[in-house]
N, C-alpha and C positions, 0 to 999 in steps of 0.2 A: 354454470355448474352442469354436470352431467352424470347420469346414472352410471356411466361406464368408468368414471373416475375411481381410483382406489381411495381407501379411507385416509391414507397419508396424504395424498394430494388435496383432499377436502379440508384437511387440517393446516396446510402450509400457508404461510403469509410470505411471499417471495420478497427477496431484496429488490429495492427499487434503485437502479443506477441513476447516476447524474444525467440530467437532461442533455440530449444531442439534437438541438433544433436544426432544421434545415432552412436556414435563413441567411441571405447574403449580407455581407458587411457587419456580422454580428461580432462583438468583442466577447469571447467565450472564457469566462473565468470561474467556472463552476465545477470542473472535473479533474483539476490538478494535472492536466497533460502539460507536457513541455511546450513552451512558446517557440522553441527553435526546432528545426528539422534534424533528422538523424544524421550521423556523419556521412559525408559523401562516400566513404569507403563502404558503408552499410549498403547504400543504393547500388554501388558497383557489384558487390558480392551477391546480392539478390538477383541482379540482372543477369549474372553469369550463370545462375541456376535455371534461368528460364529456357529450357531446351527439352529435348525429347525424353530426358530422364524423368520428366514429371509423370510419365506413364508408370514408373516404378514406385513402390512403397519407399518412404524415407528409412533411415537407420531407426529401428525401434528404441535403441538405447541412447541415440543423440550422443554418441561417443565423442565427436569432435567438440561439442559445446561443453560436455562435462570435463574434458581435458582442459579446455580454456579456462573455465571456472576454477578447476582445481589448481592450475598453475597460478592463477591470480591470487587466490586466497590461501596458497601454500598448504594445500590439502591433497589427499588421495582422491581418485575418481569415485571410489566407493563411499566417499563422504559427501557426494554430490547427487542431488536429484533434480531433475528438470520436468517442467510441465507446461500445459497451455495456459500461460498467464499465472501469476501467483494465486488467483482465486481457485484455480483447479489444484494447484499444490496444497492450499489450505483445506480444500474439500477432502483431499486424500488424508491429510493429517487428522481431521476430525474423525473420520471413519477409522483410520488405522492406528492412532495413537491416543486420542482423546475419548474415545467411546469406552469409559471405564465404569466401575461399580460406584464411584463416588463422583459428586459433582465437580466439574471443572471451574476455574475462576477466571474472570476477565473484568476489566473496568466497567462501571456502569455508563460511562461515556466513552465510546470507542467505535471501532469499525462495525458498522450495523449489519454486516454479513455474519458476524459470529453467531448471534442467536438464531439466524436463519439456518446455518449449518446444523445447530444443535437440534432444531425442530425436525430437519430433514432426516437426520441420523439418530434421533432419539437419544441425544446426549443430554444428561442432566447438568444444569449449570447454576452458578451463583455469581452475581454481579458484585464487585467490590467498589464502593464509592470512591471517586477521586476527592482529594481534599478541596478546600475552599478556593485554592488557586488552581484548581484542575490538574493537580499533580498526582502521580502514582506514588503511594506510600509503601515501600518494601515490607515494612513490618505488617501491613494489612494482609499480606499473603503467607503469613506463618500459621495457617489453619489447614485442618485435614482437607485434602482435595485429590481429584483424579487427574489433574493436570492444570497447567496455567498457560494462557496466551494473552499477549498484549502487543500492540503496535509500539515501536519506538523509531522516531518520534510518534507520539499518540495521534490518532485522527478522531475526530476533526480538530482537536485543540493545537496540534503542532508542538506540544511540550516534549523535551528530550529528557529520558532517563539516563544518567551517566553509567558507565560501564561498572563502576563500584557498586551501584544500587542494584544492577542486574545480578552481579555476583552475590549480593545478599540474598536475593530471591532464590537463586540456585542453590546456594548452601543451605538454605532453610528447607529446600524441598528435594532432597537427594533421590527420593522414590518416585518423583513426578516428572513427567516431561514438561520442560518449560519452552514455549514457543515464542521467539522474539520476531515480530513481523516488521521488517525493515524497509517497507516500500519507500520511505522518505529519507533513509539515513544519510544518502550522499549529499545532503543540503545543510549539513552542519553537525553531524555526530560521528562517533566512532562506532564501526560495526562490532557486533558481539561475535562475529565469525572468528576473531582472534582467540575467543575463549573455548572454541569447539573441542580443542585437544585437551582441555582440563576438565571439561564437564560432559560426561556421556549422556547426561539428561537434557541437553541443550540443543535445540533445533532453531536455525536462523533461516528466515524466509525473505527473499527479495524478488525484485521484479525489473524488467527491462522497459516497463511502461513510462516511468517518470523521468529519472535522470539520464537514461540512455535514449529518451525520446522515441520509443518503439511501442506505445500503446496499441497501435493498429496491427502489431505482428503477434502479440500474445505470447510472451515467453517469460516464465517465472522459474525460480529454483529454491532449493532448500540445502542448507549445509548442517551436517551433524555427524554423530557417531555412526559407523557402518550399520549397526543394528537398527538404528532409527530409520536409516535410508532404506534398508531392506524391506522394512514395513511398508514404506511407501511405494516401493517397486511391486510388492506383492499386490497391493491395492490397484495400482495403476494397470498392471498386466491382468487384472480381473475386470477391468473397465474399458481401456482403450490402449492398445499396445503401441499406437503411433500418434501420440499427442502433439508432436511437433513436426511440421513438414519441412521439406528441403529449404524453402525460402527462408523459414523462420530461423533454422539452425545456422545457415550461412550468414544471414544478417546479424544474428546475436553474436556469433564468433567475431565478425568483423567490428561490431561495437566494442567488444572487449579489447580488441587489439588497438583501437584508435584512442589511447588514453588521453592524449593531449586535447582532442576535441571534447571529449567527456568532461575533462577538468575545466576547460574554458566555459563550457556551456553552465556547469554548476556555478562557477564564479559569477557569471553574469546574472543568473537567477538570484543568487545570494545578495549581490549588490542591489538589484531592484527590490528585493524584499526588505532590505534595510531602509531603502528610500521610502518605500511605501508605508512602512511601520512608522517612520518619523512624521510623514505627511498626516496619517490617521491620528496619531497622538496630538498633533498640533490642532487638529479639528475636534478634538475632545473625546476621541475614541479610547476605550480601553482595549489594549491589543495584548493578547496572551503571548509571551515569549515563544517564538517559533524557530525550529530547526528543520523546518519542511519547506516545500515550494508553495506554500500558502500562509496566509495569516487568519487569525480567528479573532474577530473584534466586535465589540458592542458600543453603542453610543447611549449616553445617559438620558438624552432628550428626544430621541427619535427611535421608534420601534423598528427592529431589524426587518420585520416583514415589509414595512412601509418603504424602507430604504431599498430593499431588494426589488419591489414593484416599480419604484421610481427609476432605478437603474435599467430595469428591463424596458421601460418606455423609451429609454435612450439607447436601446439596442446593446446593453451590456447586461450579462447574466452572471450572477454569483450563487452560491449555494446557501440556502436558508433551511434550517432543521426545525421543524415545529415539534420539538420535544422537551421534556422537562429538563430544567436546568440550563439549557442551552438555546432556548427559544428567543433570547435577547441578542443572539450573536449571528454574524455572517462569516462564512468561510470563503475567502477570496484567494483564488489561484494567482500566483505571480505570472504576469504576462510579459510581453516585450516592453521596452521603454515607452514606445509610442502607445501601446494599449494602457499602460500605467498612467501616462499622462492624461489620456482620455477619461479614464476612471477617476482620476483626482479632480479633473475639471467638472465631471458630472456630479460628484460628491459635494464639491464647493457649491454648485447651484442648488442641490437638493437641501443642503443644510443651511443655506442663507435665508 
């Protein structure tokens, strides 16, 4: 602590990202990164941008990427916002759209960055409990609010909310912005992007970090009514006019264009997720139904913290949350088939 800190900094409890150990031969299943590399076309596109133009600022509007996303989602470019990872996009949303006179709503078990943003921007909030099966209940969001945000699939549970349920929330809250955070939607759900034309209060957020295998490039985006997008542009241009560099834009555009590679990677991850789920259930784990690139599981006879530690001793790391309601669960990222085999072998030893 320092006497030079502002009062706001003194009050902050920062978000704690997933561990990134610098250890050789580690099986890293704790931060939901893709187990597969980006499309070769992405690497080619990035390499082509490594030239003397790096001395120049990038396009502040990232028009090429906005055009690519608009074409993919059948929207206009003024319905697309891009930023330095979906976390930056979310930060602008909290500042530009969710800082209201009434408390915003989000699940009690959800992405742990949400309350951090609330404290940073002085946004009042109210958490809405998931039900006993860790599912979001649309009827619980029919209360007075200043906005609503939730991941779909939810994190860290992996549970998916169908589009019909999202529409229930939208229809019950016509005067509130409803933000659907779709970081994991490509692993088993339908994107709410198709609802953007019908609901001017809907904002859909996605990332290139998971299904597009570009966590190291930092690209995120939002889709919504032009009025919502304009609010984000105003915040962005009051903060950083150049959030995406030339390499990021080129790589992201190439990723959008290589649809076959994207689909094949997602299919492999889904197949491995199903195999891992079956194994865990055979070992006695309770596994929450997942539409993400991870599973959320608990064992009736073995503490989650103890399992996580035993895996770590075998050079395998998973995510353990020491928080109410979920301290008996592990979130396990889906790895390659070889990594999954090693995980299964380790769990068999631990549970024997």
